[in-house]
Backbone as a ProteinNet text record, in pm:
[ID]
protein_1_A
[PRIMARY]
MARKNYTDEFRQRAVDLYESTPGATLKGIAADLGISRGALKEWVERLGSGTTTKLTAAPPAGRPESQSARIVRLKAELAESKAERVKLETERDILRQAAKYFAGETNW
[TERTIARY]
1801.6	1678.9	1559.3	1446.8	1333.1	1252.4	1200.1	1113	981.9	930	816.4	720.2	579.4	485.3	369.6	350	217.3	110.3	-5.1	-119.1	-151.9	-246.7	-255	-324.2	-399	-488.8	-406.4	-285.9	-190.2	-107.2	-65.1	10.9	-63.7	-184.3	-271.5	-299.9	-327.6	-337.8	-218.4	-101	21.2	28.9	22.2	21.6	-78.1	-213.2	-301.2	-263.2	-220	-163	-53.4	45.1	146.5	94.3	7.8	-59.3	-163.7	-200.7	-313.4	-241.3	-129.7	-67	35.1	-21.3	50.4	188.6	315.9	446.3	485.2	418.6	481.5	590.9	698.4	825.9	812	883.1	845.1	953.4	1027.3	1119.9	1011.2	946.4	863.2	760.9	666.9	571.1	612.4	735.9	770.2	833.8	883	924.7	801.3	693.8	559.9	503.1	492.2	438.1	541.5	681.2	766.8	794.3	796.3	825.5	983.7	1025.5	1139.5	1099.9	1202.3	1143.8	1157.3	1223.7	1265.3	1091.8	1053.6	941.9	816.1	829	708.1	714.2	845.6	857.2	809	855.2	795.3	653.1	591.3	442.5	378.9	433.4	406.2	405.4	505.7	535	422.4	387.4	319.8	177.4	126.6	-1.7	-57	22.3	2.9	-92.2	-158.6	-281.8	-177.6	-96.5	-12.2	-44.5	-184.6	-228.6	-214.3	-146.2	-130.4	-192.9	-208.2	-255.2	-132.8	-20.9	101.4	84.2	124.3	115	199.6	153.7	221.1	277	370.6	448.4	392.6	423.1	380	478.5	418.2	517.7	629.9	724.4	848.5	813.5	896.7	876.3	888	772.4	770.5	684.5	649.9	572.8	439	320.1	210.9	150.1	51.2	2.3	-130.1	-134.3	-280	-391.8	-506.9	-620.2	-634	-611.9	-634	-535	-421.1	-286.8	-352.8	-381.4	-386.3	-529.3	-620.1	-738.2	-683.7	-581	-505.1	-454.3	-354	-265	-347.2	-472.1	-540	-632.8	-661	-731.4	-652.3	-515.1	-416.3	-386.9	-390	-381.9	-486.2	-596.6	-739.8	-734.6	-688.7	-675	-561.3	-450	-354.5	-415	-485.9	-534	-643.2	-732.1	-810.4	-741.3	-653.7	-593.6	-523.5	-452	-393.8	-497.8	-612.7	-709.5	-771.5	-767.4	-836.6	-725	-567	-488.6	-485	-509.1	-487.6	-609.3	-734.1	-827.1	-831.6	-766	-768.6	-646.3	-539.5	-433.3	-506	-568.6	-649.1	-730.4	-809.4	-894.4	-812.8	-707.4	-626.7	-596.3	-519.7	-479.3	-604.7	-715.6	-811.5	-847.1	-844.1	-883.4	-773.1	-651.2	-526.3	-552.4	-572.1	-571	-697.6	-819	-892.3	-883.2	-796.6	-760.4	-654.2	-566	-463.2	-517	-626.1	-675.2	-774.2	-822.1	-874.1	-770.3	-663.3	-553.9	-510.7	-520.7	-440.5	-543.1	-502.4	-565.9	-469.5	-467.2	-374.5	-449.6
1389.8	1293.2	1395.3	1365.9	1461.1	1426.2	1553.2	1562.3	1494.1	1399.9	1358.5	1442.3	1476.6	1560.2	1462.5	1437.4	1346	1432.1	1407.5	1447.9	1476.8	1572	1573.8	1464.4	1387.7	1292.5	1165.4	1128.3	1026.3	1061.6	1189.9	1204.4	1155.3	1216.1	1172	1020.5	953	813.6	743.7	787.6	723	746.9	870.8	892.3	802.5	815	722.9	581.4	538.8	380.4	378.2	464.1	433.6	450	546.8	559.9	428.4	401.4	264.7	124.8	132.9	-14.5	-10.3	-110.1	-134.6	-213.5	-152.1	-197.5	-165.5	-81.4	-19.7	63.2	52	153.3	237.8	349.8	443.9	385.6	320	250.7	145.9	86.1	-43.2	6.7	100.9	176.1	209.4	329.7	372.1	293.6	183.6	101.4	33	-11.9	-51.3	43.9	166.2	278.6	317.5	297.2	332.9	467.8	535.6	661.8	650.4	779	786	768.5	740	745.4	875	943.4	1109.7	1177.1	1150.6	1216.5	1183.8	1052.6	988.4	1038.2	1057.6	1095	1262.6	1330.3	1463.3	1498.5	1389.3	1378.7	1369.9	1258.5	1219.4	1344.6	1384.6	1528.4	1643.8	1645.5	1770.8	1726.6	1598.3	1586.5	1491.7	1402.6	1323.7	1386.6	1285.3	1326.9	1342.1	1267.8	1275.5	1157.2	1098.4	964.2	870.5	761	637.2	528.4	408.9	305.8	219.6	259.9	165.8	120.1	0.6	-61.9	-11.2	20.5	98.6	-18.6	8.4	-86.4	-112.4	-217.7	-273.2	-197.3	-174.9	-94.3	-197.7	-124.3	-211.5	-316.8	-408.2	-507.5	-477.9	-477.9	-437.5	-318.8	-285.7	-129.4	-181.7	-155.8	-191.2	-79.6	-164.1	-61.2	-23.5	116.8	178.1	116	135.8	82.2	159	278	336.2	339.5	305.1	266.2	138.2	38.5	-98.2	-96.8	-10.1	16.8	50	134.1	209.6	101.1	30.4	-101.8	-190.5	-221.5	-342.4	-298.9	-163.1	-71.3	-113.3	-88.2	-55	-199.9	-287	-446.8	-488	-438.7	-479.3	-447.2	-307.3	-231.7	-295.3	-350.8	-415.2	-547.3	-617.8	-771.1	-747.1	-649.2	-613.7	-568.3	-493.5	-426.3	-571.6	-661.9	-786.9	-874	-882.4	-948.6	-916.7	-803	-734.1	-742.8	-734.6	-765.1	-899.8	-998.8	-1122.8	-1177.1	-1091.5	-1131.5	-1090.1	-993.6	-915.5	-991.1	-1051.5	-1128.6	-1254.9	-1316.3	-1451.2	-1405.6	-1326.5	-1290.1	-1266.8	-1199.6	-1192	-1316	-1403.2	-1531.8	-1628.2	-1605.4	-1668.8	-1645.9	-1504.8	-1466.6	-1522.4	-1517.7	-1547.7	-1699.1	-1770.3	-1897	-1947.1	-1853.9	-1905.6	-1847.1	-1751.6	-1694	-1760.9	-1838.6	-1907.8	-2062.5	-2104.3	-2236.9	-2238.8	-2103.8	-2106.4	-2102.5	-2044.1	-2055	-2173	-2253.7	-2404.5	-2474.7	-2518.3	-2566.9	-2696.4	-2785.7	-2911	-3004.5
-1968.1	-1943.3	-1932.5	-2004.2	-2018.6	-1884.4	-1829.2	-1713.3	-1746.2	-1660.8	-1711.8	-1631.8	-1697.9	-1610.4	-1576.8	-1432.3	-1396.7	-1351.2	-1399.1	-1357.8	-1206.3	-1142.3	-1008.4	-961.8	-1038.7	-999.2	-995.2	-1065.6	-1065.6	-923.3	-897.7	-799.5	-668	-645.3	-517.4	-502.2	-629.1	-618	-592.7	-616.7	-566.1	-445.8	-389.8	-226.2	-161.6	-203.2	-136.3	-127.5	-251.4	-242.4	-149.7	-145.4	-47.8	116.5	131.3	287.3	315.7	215.9	237.4	248.8	199.6	193	317.7	411.1	524.2	478.5	533.4	518.8	399.6	325.3	197.4	217.6	136.1	129.3	16.2	3.9	-108.6	-217	-205	-316.9	-382.3	-287.1	-334.7	-406.8	-378.2	-441.9	-566.3	-548.8	-676.4	-763.5	-762.4	-849.2	-911.9	-818.7	-873.7	-1004.2	-960.1	-1041.1	-1173.1	-1153.8	-1248.5	-1258.5	-1110.6	-1094.4	-1016	-989.5	-867	-745.9	-664.2	-514.2	-447.7	-517	-469.2	-505.2	-611.5	-662.9	-561.1	-538.2	-458.1	-330.3	-268.3	-132.3	-129.6	-240.5	-262.9	-258.5	-330	-314.3	-180.1	-138.8	3.5	106.3	126.7	202.4	161.1	28.8	8.4	-10.8	-47.2	-71.2	41	110.6	207.4	332	395.3	472.9	637	643.2	770.4	836.6	818.2	890.6	797.5	844.5	745.8	849.1	785.7	832.8	861.9	887.3	908.2	1050.9	1071.7	1185.3	1309.2	1425.5	1528.5	1603	1653.7	1722.2	1864.8	1936.5	2038.6	2139.7	2276.4	2385.5	2409.7	2469.5	2513.8	2624.6	2648	2729.9	2872.8	2957.4	3085.3	3120	3023.4	3019.2	2976.2	3071.8	3040.2	2924.9	2839.1	2759.1	2771.7	2764.1	2788.6	2700.4	2756	2717.2	2544.2	2572.5	2430.3	2336.6	2383.3	2287.5	2211.2	2321.5	2260	2152.5	2170.2	2068.2	1961.8	1957.4	1842.1	1752.4	1818.7	1788.6	1713.6	1777.2	1740.6	1618	1603.4	1485.3	1366.4	1389.4	1285.3	1232.2	1327.9	1267	1218	1231.7	1163.7	1038.2	1009.9	897.3	820.8	858.3	798.9	726.7	831.7	779.5	656	676	574.4	434.4	447.1	315.1	276.7	326.8	288.1	220.4	300.2	239	117.3	66.4	-37.5	-128.4	-99.1	-200.7	-252.6	-159.1	-208.8	-260.9	-249	-341.4	-488.3	-489.5	-610.5	-696.3	-650.5	-698	-742.9	-661.8	-700	-780.3	-815.7	-902.6	-1040.4	-1049.4	-1138.7	-1201.5	-1119.6	-1141.7	-1232.6	-1166.1	-1231.9	-1373.9	-1387.2	-1510.4	-1626.4	-1562.1	-1649.6	-1694.1	-1571.2	-1605.7	-1710.6	-1713.7	-1814.1	-1946.4	-1948.2	-2076.1	-2156.2	-2060.9	-2126.1	-2133.5	-2071.4	-2103.3	-2229.9	-2235.2	-2402.3	-2518.6	-2501	-2594.3	-2657.6	-2543.1	-2575.2	-2669.8	-2782.5	-2889.9	-2936.7	-2850.6	-2878.9	-2958
[MASK]
++++++++++++++++++++++++++++++++++++++++++++++++++++++++++++++++++++++++++++++++++++++++++++++++++++++++++++

């Protein structure tokens, strides 16, 4: 199989997509982009910022959460909510455009 060459910009954008998508998996993002999971993993390790917006877990039951930890957790949840909202708005806009396009195609 021929080895594919990807531009540095593509690699960085793939890493940024992975890091900015809450709950994303390497396998899922790689499948969406049409690349191998191993390639994406290598790029994340090499080009990744080391800080992601992945949701941090709440403290174990019975243990009080410090105020700074709570703030970090809530900021992560807010970032996840905002990212989800942007994703849903984009999907909605795409569906609206598709509906308009296909409505114009029907000449019954």
